[in-house]
C-alpha positions in Angstrom: 0.0 0.0 0.0 2.9 2.3 0.9 4.6 1.7 -2.5 1.3 2.4 -4.3 1.0 5.7 -2.6 4.5 6.7 -3.3 4.1 5.7 -7.0 1.3 8.2 -7.3 3.6 11.2 -6.6 5.4 11.2 -9.9 2.0 10.9 -11.6 0.7 13.9 -9.7 3.8 15.9 -10.5 3.4 15.0 -14.2 -0.2 16.0 -14.2 0.6 19.4 -12.6 3.3 20.0 -15.1 1.1 19.1 -18.1 -1.7 21.2 -16.7 0.6 24.2 -16.5 1.8 23.6 -20.0 -1.8 23.3 -21.3 -2.9 26.4 -19.6 -0.2 28.5 -21.3 1.3 26.7 -24.2 3.3 29.7 -25.3 5.3 29.7 -22.0 9.0 28.8 -22.4 9.9 26.7 -19.4 13.3 27.4 -17.9 14.0 24.3 -15.9 17.7 24.9 -16.7 17.8 26.9 -13.4 17.6 23.5 -11.6 19.6 21.4 -14.1 22.0 19.4 -11.8 24.3 18.9 -14.9 25.0 22.6 -14.8 27.1 24.2 -12.0 24.6 27.0 -11.6 21.6 24.7 -11.6 23.2 22.5 -9.0 24.0 25.5 -6.9 20.4 26.7 -7.1 19.1 23.3 -5.9 21.6 23.3 -3.0 20.7 26.9 -2.2 16.9 26.1 -1.9 17.3 22.8 -0.2 19.7 24.2 2.4 16.7 26.1 3.9 15.2 22.8 5.2 17.3 23.0 8.4 16.0 26.4 9.4 12.4 25.5 8.4 12.5 22.4 10.6 14.3 24.1 13.5 11.8 26.9 13.5 8.7 24.5 13.3 9.9 21.9 15.8 10.9 24.5 18.4 7.6 26.4 18.0 5.5 23.2 18.2 7.3 22.0 21.3 6.8 25.3 23.1 3.1 25.5 21.9 2.3 22.0 23.1 3.6 22.7 26.6 1.8 26.0 26.7 -1.4 24.4 25.2 -1.3 21.7 27.9 -1.0 24.2 30.7 -3.8 26.3 29.2 -6.0 23.2 28.9 -5.5 22.3 32.5 -6.3 25.9 33.5 -9.4 25.8 31.4 -10.6 22.8 33.4 -9.5 24.2 36.7 -12.0 24.6 39.5 -10.6 28.1 40.1 -12.6 30.7 38.2 -9.8 33.3 37.9 -7.5 30.7 36.3 -10.2 29.6 33.9 -11.0 33.1 32.8 -7.3 34.0 32.3 -6.8 30.9 30.1 -10.0 31.6 28.2 -9.0 35.2 27.6 -5.6 34.1 26.2 -7.2 31.5 23.9 -9.9 33.8 22.5 -7.4 36.7 22.0 -4.6 34.8 20.2 -7.0 32.8 18.1 -8.4 36.1 16.8 -5.1 37.6 15.8 -3.8 36.7 12.3 -0.4 35.1 12.5 1.2 37.5 10.1 0.0 40.5 12.1 1.3 38.9 15.3 4.6 38.1 13.7 5.1 41.7 12.5 4.1 43.1 15.9 6.5 40.8 17.8 9.4 41.6 15.5 8.8 45.4 15.1 6.6 46.4 17.9 7.5 44.3 20.9 11.1 45.6 21.0 9.8 49.1 21.3 7.5 48.2 24.2 9.9 45.9 26.0 13.3 47.3 25.1 14.4 43.9 24.0 15.6 43.2 20.5 14.6 39.9 19.0 16.2 38.2 16.0 14.2 36.8 13.2 14.4 33.2 14.5 13.3 34.1 18.0 10.5 36.3 16.8 9.3 33.6 14.5 9.3 30.9 17.2 7.6 33.3 19.6 4.9 34.2 17.2 4.2 30.7 16.0 4.2 29.3 19.6 1.9 32.0 21.0 -0.6 31.6 18.1 -0.6 27.8 18.0 -0.8 27.4 21.8 -4.3 28.8 21.7 -5.4 26.0 19.3 -3.4 23.4 21.1 -5.3 24.3 24.3 -8.6 23.5 22.8 -7.2 20.2 21.4 -5.9 19.2 24.8 -9.1 20.3 26.6 -11.3 18.2 24.3 -9.0 15.2 24.7 -8.9 15.5 28.5 -12.7 15.8 28.6 -13.1 12.8 26.4 -11.8 10.5 29.2 -14.8 8.9 31.0 -15.6 10.5 34.4 -15.6 7.1 36.0 -11.8 6.9 35.4 -11.2 10.0 37.5 -13.6 8.9 40.2 -11.8 5.6 40.4 -8.5 7.5 40.7 -9.9 9.6 43.5 -11.1 6.5 45.3 -7.6 5.2 45.2 -6.4 8.4 46.9 -4.6 9.9 43.9 -4.2 13.7 43.9 -5.6 15.8 41.0 -2.1 16.1 39.4 -1.5 12.3 39.8 -4.9 11.6 38.3 -4.1 13.8 35.2 -0.6 12.3 34.9 -1.2 8.6 35.3 -4.9 8.1 34.4 -6.3 10.9 32.2 -3.4 12.0 30.1 -2.2 8.6 28.9 -5.8 7.9 27.6 -6.3 11.4 26.1 -3.1 11.3 24.1 -4.4 8.6 21.9 -7.4 10.7 21.1 -5.6 14.0 20.4 -2.6 12.6 18.6 -4.1 13.1 15.1 -5.1 16.7 16.0 -1.6 17.3 17.3 -0.2 16.0 14.0 -2.4 18.4 12.1 -1.2 21.3 14.2 2.4 20.4 13.5 1.6 20.4 9.7 -0.1 23.8 10.3 3.0 25.2 12.0 5.2 23.8 9.3 3.2 25.6 6.6 2.8 28.8 8.5 6.6 29.0 9.1 6.8 30.3 5.5 5.4 33.6 6.8 8.6 34.2 8.8 10.3 34.9 5.5 8.8 38.5 5.6 11.2 39.3 8.4 14.2 37.9 6.7 14.6 34.4 8.2 16.5 32.2 5.7 14.0 29.4 5.4 12.5 27.8 2.3 10.3 30.7 1.1 12.9 33.4 1.8 15.5 31.6 -0.2 13.1 31.1 -3.1 12.3 34.8 -3.1 16.0 35.7 -3.2 16.7 33.2 -6.0 13.8 34.6 -8.0 15.4 38.1 -7.8 18.6 36.8 -9.5 17.1 34.3 -11.9 13.6 35.7 -12.5 12.0 32.4 -13.2 9.1 32.6 -10.7 7.0 29.7 -12.1 9.9 27.2 -11.9 11.3 28.5 -8.6 8.0 28.5 -6.8 7.0 25.2 -8.3 10.2 23.8 -6.8 9.2 25.5 -3.5 5.8 23.8 -3.6 7.5 20.4 -4.2 9.7 21.0 -1.2 6.8 21.8 1.2 4.8 19.0 -0.3 7.5 16.4 0.3 8.3 17.8 3.8 4.6 17.7 4.9 4.0 14.3 3.4 6.9 12.9 5.4 5.6 14.6 8.6 2.1 13.2 8.0 3.6 9.7 7.4 5.5 10.0 10.7 2.3 10.9 12.6 0.4 8.0 11.1 3.2 5.6 12.0 3.1 6.9 15.6 -0.7 6.4 15.7 -0.3 2.9 14.4 2.3 2.0 17.1 0.1 3.4 19.8 -2.8 1.5 18.5 -0.8 -1.7 18.5 0.5 -1.2 22.0 -3.2 -1.1 23.2 -4.1 -4.5 21.7 
């Protein structure tokens, strides 16, 4: 089944290419910019692919921070203390309402003015992605924690477990199986949204494609290559999440 799925990728690429040619038959394709037989073409490929490290570092760092923040927010949303619930709810509603690009620009250009601290492009990108995604992660965790049957918590209380121990040993291990697909989707979301950090100069996939386009001026070919990069990266991430889901499912049998 895996081989069949992989075999569809070249077909999809061919269909996209043929569709592009059919839509504008007079266009002179310039794939020479990525011809590995030419020194310049090989250099262009290496230039674009070298952005994968920064893209992954940015996305993984942001998702790790947002998962921790989201879990804390979810626990706060379910807290018996009203002030804690309202604080967490205010955070979730506010940051879900702010467009990521707007938040990114404010963190990079506005926050240093307010705080007096200067942030680099990487730090500003991680902060913006984590703050925004944490609001969505909180709802994912909240739904997962609430999906665990109340009887499980009551049984833990009967055994004398504290609220924290109940969450750690009883509720969370069961909830993680429910929320794992949603967490995988959020990682894919962060991976795609990391392209917005190119506007503040971070040398990731999109920024490098923009810079290469300035020198080569082959936008269709360059951004098609960029689409393929993101497609491959996200397909690999999705495959990894599915494998993890499968292993968790097997461990429960």
